[in-house]
C-alpha positions in Angstrom: -104.2 -59.4 29.0 -105.9 -55.7 28.7 -107.2 -54.1 25.9 -106.5 -55.5 22.4 -103.6 -53.4 20.6 -103.7 -51.8 17.3 -100.6 -50.1 16.0 -101.3 -48.0 13.0 -98.0 -47.3 11.3 -98.3 -44.0 9.7 -96.2 -40.8 8.9 -99.3 -38.6 8.8 -98.4 -38.1 5.1 -101.6 -36.8 2.4 -101.9 -40.6 1.5 -102.7 -42.0 4.8 -106.2 -41.8 5.9 -105.1 -41.0 9.7 -108.6 -39.1 10.4 -110.5 -42.2 9.3 -108.4 -44.3 11.4 -109.0 -41.9 14.4 -112.9 -42.2 13.6 -112.4 -45.7 13.9 -110.8 -45.9 17.1 -113.8 -43.8 18.5 -116.1 -46.5 17.3 -113.8 -49.2 19.1 -113.4 -47.8 22.6 -112.6 -51.1 23.9 -109.7 -51.2 21.6 -105.8 -49.4 22.2 -104.4 -47.7 19.2 -101.0 -46.7 19.3 -100.5 -44.3 16.0 -97.0 -43.2 14.8 -96.1 -40.6 12.8 -94.9 -37.0 12.6 -96.8 -35.2 15.2 -96.3 -31.9 13.4 -98.4 -33.4 10.7 -100.9 -34.8 12.6 -104.5 -34.2 11.6 -106.5 -31.2 13.7 -108.8 -33.5 15.0 -109.0 -34.6 18.7 -107.9 -38.1 18.8 -110.2 -40.3 21.1 -109.0 -41.3 24.5 -108.2 -44.9 23.2 -105.7 -43.4 20.8 -101.9 -42.6 21.7 -100.3 -40.6 19.0 -96.9 -41.8 19.9 -94.7 -39.8 17.1 -91.6 -41.2 15.2 -90.4 -44.2 17.1 -86.6 -45.3 17.0 -85.7 -48.8 15.8 -86.3 -50.4 19.2 -89.1 -48.7 20.2 -90.7 -49.5 17.1 -89.8 -53.1 17.2 -91.2 -53.3 20.7 -94.6 -51.7 19.4 -95.0 -54.2 16.4 -94.0 -57.0 19.0 -96.7 -55.7 21.5 -99.6 -55.4 18.9 -102.3 -57.5 18.3 -103.0 -56.0 14.9 -101.0 -53.9 12.5 -102.8 -51.3 10.5 -101.4 -49.7 7.6 -103.3 -48.0 5.2 -103.0 -45.6 2.1 -105.3 -43.9 -0.4 -102.8 -45.0 -3.2 -103.8 -48.3 -5.1 -100.6 -48.9 -6.1 -98.6 -48.5 -2.7 -97.2 -51.6 -1.0 -96.4 -50.1 2.4 -93.2 -51.3 4.1 -95.0 -51.7 7.5 -97.3 -54.3 6.0 -94.2 -56.3 5.0 -92.7 -56.0 8.4 -95.8 -57.1 9.9 -95.9 -60.3 8.1 -92.1 -60.8 8.7 -93.2 -60.2 12.4 -95.7 -62.8 12.0 -98.5 -60.5 13.0 -102.2 -60.0 12.3 -102.4 -57.5 9.3 -105.2 -55.1 8.2 -104.5 -53.2 4.9 -106.6 -51.6 2.1 -108.7 -53.7 -0.2 -106.7 -52.7 -3.5 -106.0 -55.6 -6.0 -102.1 -55.1 -5.4 -102.5 -55.6 -1.7 -105.0 -58.5 -1.9 -102.3 -60.1 -3.9 -99.3 -59.3 -1.9 -101.2 -60.1 1.7 -103.6 -62.6 0.9 -104.2 -63.4 4.6 -104.6 -60.1 5.8 -107.8 -58.4 6.4 -108.6 -56.0 3.4 -110.7 -52.6 4.4 -111.7 -49.4 2.7 -110.7 -46.0 3.8 -113.8 -45.3 5.9 -114.2 -45.2 9.7 -116.9 -47.9 9.5 -114.8 -50.3 7.2 -111.5 -49.9 9.2 -113.6 -50.6 12.5 -115.3 -53.5 11.0 -112.1 -54.9 9.6 -110.1 -54.4 13.1 -113.1 -56.0 15.1 -112.8 -59.1 12.5 -109.2 -59.3 12.9 -109.6 -59.2 16.5 -112.4 -61.7 16.6 -110.8 -64.0 14.0 -107.5 -63.5 15.5 -106.7 -67.2 16.4 -107.4 -68.3 12.9 -105.5 -65.4 11.2 -102.4 -66.1 13.5 -102.5 -69.5 12.3 -101.9 -68.2 8.7 -98.9 -65.9 9.7 -96.3 -68.4 9.4 -97.5 -69.2 5.9 -97.7 -65.7 4.8 -94.0 -65.1 5.9 -93.1 -68.1 3.9 -94.7 -66.9 1.1 -93.1 -63.4 1.3 -89.6 -64.8 1.5 -90.1 -67.0 -1.6 -91.4 -64.1 -3.3 -88.3 -62.3 -2.1 -85.9 -65.3 -3.4 -87.8 -65.2 -6.5 -87.4 -61.4 -7.3 -83.7 -61.7 -6.2 -83.1 -64.4 -8.7 -84.7 -62.6 -11.5 -82.8 -59.5 -10.6 -79.5 -61.4 -10.4 -80.1 -63.0 -14.0 -81.2 -59.8 -15.6 -77.7 -58.2 -14.5 -75.7 -60.9 -15.5 -72.7 -62.5 -14.0 -70.6 -60.4 -11.6 -67.8 -58.6 -13.2 -64.2 -58.9 -11.7 -63.0 -55.6 -10.4 -60.6 -53.6 -12.7 
């Protein structure tokens, strides 16, 4: 009920295209944007009326924001970054929008992938909302894939470290 809600998880770090996200929000006036981040570092552009800059959230408020989101958006300008918020969205079985980088396509094959432009971000969010039922059908598989990846990585790490030693 009510407008669709996009949670843009950011800190307003230099590698996050926050200005482009706010421009994308202006292109989607029927969508509510909740934007996290250090308000002291927010861009010097006026957010559109449908964008609520909420600052950093404590653990329970962040969890609630993720639960209430129809789409989780997390973006970077760094092609080798894998954002923690993207993994959290998969864990929470949320529709995810991330960058169109090879690493993120590999890690999040069921996400909607976008470029760091207002036009691409808004189009990706619109697609995520329009195809939400189809994308939601894939969230459980995405979570299982992530868990399997973690299990494989833990096993490889344990093997590399060898058997545990008895305390001295």
